[in-house]
C-alpha positions as CSV (number, residue, x, y, z in Angstrom):
1,M,61.6,81.0,109.1
2,Y,62.3,80.9,105.4
3,K,59.5,83.4,104.7
4,S,61.0,85.8,107.2
5,L,64.5,85.5,105.7
6,L,63.1,86.0,102.2
7,T,61.2,89.1,103.3
8,V,64.5,90.5,104.8
9,L,66.5,89.8,101.7
10,L,63.8,91.4,99.4
11,S,63.7,94.5,101.6
12,I,67.5,94.8,101.4
13,G,67.3,94.5,97.6
14,L,64.6,97.1,97.3
15,V,66.6,99.5,99.5
16,G,69.7,98.9,97.5
17,C,67.8,99.7,94.3
18,A,66.3,102.9,95.6
19,A,68.1,106.2,94.8
20,P,69.7,107.6,98.0
21,P,68.7,111.0,99.3
22,P,71.1,113.9,98.7
23,P,74.1,113.9,101.1
24,K,73.6,116.0,104.3
25,N,76.9,117.8,104.0
26,Q,77.5,118.5,100.3
27,S,80.5,120.8,101.0
28,N,82.7,118.0,102.3
29,I,83.6,115.2,99.9
30,C,84.8,112.9,102.7
31,E,81.4,113.2,104.4
32,I,79.6,112.5,101.1
33,F,81.6,109.3,100.5
34,R,81.2,108.2,104.2
35,E,77.4,108.6,103.8
36,Q,77.4,106.8,100.4
37,P,80.4,104.4,100.3
38,S,79.4,103.0,96.9
39,W,79.7,106.4,95.4
40,Y,83.5,106.4,96.1
41,K,83.9,103.2,94.1
42,D,81.9,104.7,91.3
43,A,84.0,107.9,91.3
44,K,87.2,106.0,91.5
45,R,86.1,103.8,88.6
46,M,85.4,106.9,86.5
47,E,88.8,108.4,87.4
48,E,90.5,105.2,86.3
49,E,88.5,104.9,83.1
50,W,88.7,108.5,81.9
51,G,91.4,110.3,83.9
52,T,89.1,113.0,85.2
53,P,89.9,113.8,88.9
54,I,87.2,112.7,91.3
55,Q,87.0,116.2,92.8
56,V,86.2,117.8,89.4
57,A,83.4,115.4,88.5
58,M,81.9,115.7,92.0
59,A,82.0,119.5,91.9
60,F,80.1,119.2,88.6
61,V,77.4,117.0,90.2
62,K,77.1,119.3,93.2
63,Q,76.5,122.3,90.9
64,E,74.3,120.6,88.4
65,S,71.9,118.6,90.6
66,S,72.9,119.0,94.3
67,F,73.2,115.2,94.2
68,R,69.5,114.7,93.4
69,H,69.0,111.7,91.1
70,D,65.9,113.1,89.4
71,A,66.9,116.7,89.1
72,R,65.4,118.7,86.2
73,P,65.7,122.3,85.2
74,P,62.7,124.6,86.0
75,K,59.7,124.5,83.8
76,K,58.9,127.2,81.2
77,K,55.8,129.3,82.0
78,V,53.0,130.2,79.6
79,L,51.8,133.8,80.1
80,W,54.4,134.0,82.9
81,V,52.2,131.9,85.2
82,I,51.3,128.4,83.9
83,P,54.2,125.8,84.1
84,W,54.6,124.2,80.7
85,G,57.4,121.9,79.7
86,H,61.1,122.2,80.8
87,V,63.7,124.7,79.8
88,S,65.9,121.9,78.5
89,S,66.1,118.1,78.4
90,A,68.8,118.1,81.1
91,Y,68.1,115.4,83.6
92,G,69.6,113.4,86.5
93,Y,72.8,113.7,88.6
94,A,74.9,115.2,85.8
95,Q,72.0,117.2,84.1
96,A,73.0,115.6,80.8
97,Q,70.9,116.7,77.9
98,D,69.3,114.2,75.5
99,P,71.7,114.8,72.5
100,A,74.8,114.6,74.7
101,W,73.6,111.5,76.5
102,S,72.8,109.9,73.1
103,D,76.4,110.8,71.9
104,Y,77.8,109.2,75.0
105,Q,75.9,106.0,74.6
106,K,76.9,105.7,70.9
107,A,80.6,106.5,71.6
108,T,81.0,104.1,74.5
109,G,78.4,101.4,73.9
110,N,77.0,102.0,77.4
111,G,73.4,102.0,78.1
112,G,72.8,103.3,81.6
113,S,70.6,105.8,83.2
114,R,71.0,109.5,84.0
115,T,69.4,108.8,87.4
116,K,72.1,106.3,88.4
117,F,75.1,107.9,90.1
118,S,77.7,105.5,88.5
119,D,76.4,106.2,85.0
120,A,76.2,109.9,85.5
121,M,79.9,109.9,86.7
122,M,81.0,108.0,83.7
123,F,79.2,110.5,81.5
124,I,81.1,113.4,83.1
125,G,84.3,111.5,82.7
126,W,83.7,110.8,79.0
127,Y,82.6,114.4,78.4
128,T,85.6,116.0,80.0
129,H,87.9,113.5,78.3
130,E,86.4,114.5,74.9
131,T,86.8,118.2,75.8
132,Q,90.4,117.7,76.5
133,R,90.9,115.6,73.3
134,Q,89.0,118.0,71.1
135,L,89.8,121.4,72.6
136,G,92.9,120.8,74.7
137,V,91.3,121.8,78.0
138,S,93.0,119.9,80.9
139,K,90.8,117.6,82.9
140,W,92.1,119.3,86.0
141,D,90.9,122.7,84.8
142,A,87.5,122.7,86.5
143,Y,86.7,126.3,85.4
144,N,87.1,125.8,81.6
145,Q,85.9,122.3,81.7
146,Y,82.7,123.5,83.3
147,L,82.2,126.3,80.8
148,A,82.6,123.7,78.0
149,Y,80.2,121.4,79.8
150,H,77.6,124.1,80.2
151,E,77.9,125.8,76.8
152,G,78.8,122.7,74.7
153,R,82.1,122.5,73.0
154,G,80.9,124.6,70.1
155,G,79.7,127.3,72.4
156,Y,82.9,127.2,74.4
157,S,84.9,127.6,71.2
158,R,82.8,130.6,70.3
159,K,83.3,132.0,73.8
160,T,79.5,132.4,74.3
161,Y,80.2,132.4,78.0
162,N,81.6,135.9,77.8
163,A,78.1,137.3,77.4
164,K,77.0,135.4,80.6
165,P,78.5,137.0,83.7
166,N,76.4,134.8,86.0
167,L,77.7,131.7,84.3
168,I,81.3,132.9,84.8
169,K,80.5,133.2,88.5
170,V,79.1,129.7,88.6
171,A,82.2,128.3,86.8
172,R,84.4,130.0,89.4
173,R,82.3,128.5,92.2
174,V,82.7,125.0,90.6
175,E,86.5,125.6,90.3
176,Q,86.7,126.5,94.0
177,Q,84.5,123.6,95.0
178,A,86.8,121.2,93.1
179,K,89.8,122.6,94.9
180,D,88.1,122.2,98.2
181,Y,87.1,118.7,97.4
182,G,90.6,117.9,96.2
183,W,92.1,119.1,99.5
184,Q,89.5,117.2,101.5
185,L,90.0,114.0,99.5
186,K,93.7,114.0,100.4
187,Q,92.8,113.9,104.1
188,C,90.5,110.8,103.8
189,R,91.4,108.9,100.7
190,S,93.4,106.2,102.6
191,E,90.3,105.7,104.9
192,L,88.0,105.5,101.9
193,E,90.3,103.0,100.2
194,K,90.4,100.8,103.3
195,N,86.6,100.9,103.7
196,S,85.9,100.2,100.0
197,S,87.9,97.0,100.2
198,W,85.0,95.3,102.1
199,W,82.1,97.3,100.7
200,P,80.1,94.8,98.5
201,W,78.9,97.2,95.8
């Protein structure tokens, strides 16, 4: 009996530690949080810590990784054929690059992992907070915040995005997704709050 109980508990622990698959319906924030209730708590904690709206951070994650914990940019190709190394060091839910992740860890004293949803959300919260502090870009301004996130604050200040029409389109898409998520969240936030009160993680 005890062996069976131990096996069940270990199985639950292993499932809890495994990264979840990407949400089935990524266009609806309510469905995402219903599928992954612990993510709502993580997102809410980020919002309380850094003041970045949940819908903005979630729109970033959708664009950057499609909610895949181990997402990486495509590999470079040698002689246009042979894959060789990655285009950048971006990794995880937030596609944080090595230098930015290191800056985040030094600034906050947090360790964490880019493949852990809660840590990735905190990184986005910190980055957007710093963008507002340094450049005056509102945390609610998903369009300009995303441009600064993608180009770096220096690149954003130099307006490097003006030479990248495709990036402008992506930033507009992120802006619209944040608006959609924000409207959806208003419809289900009371439900999520109620459910999160008993969710153990």
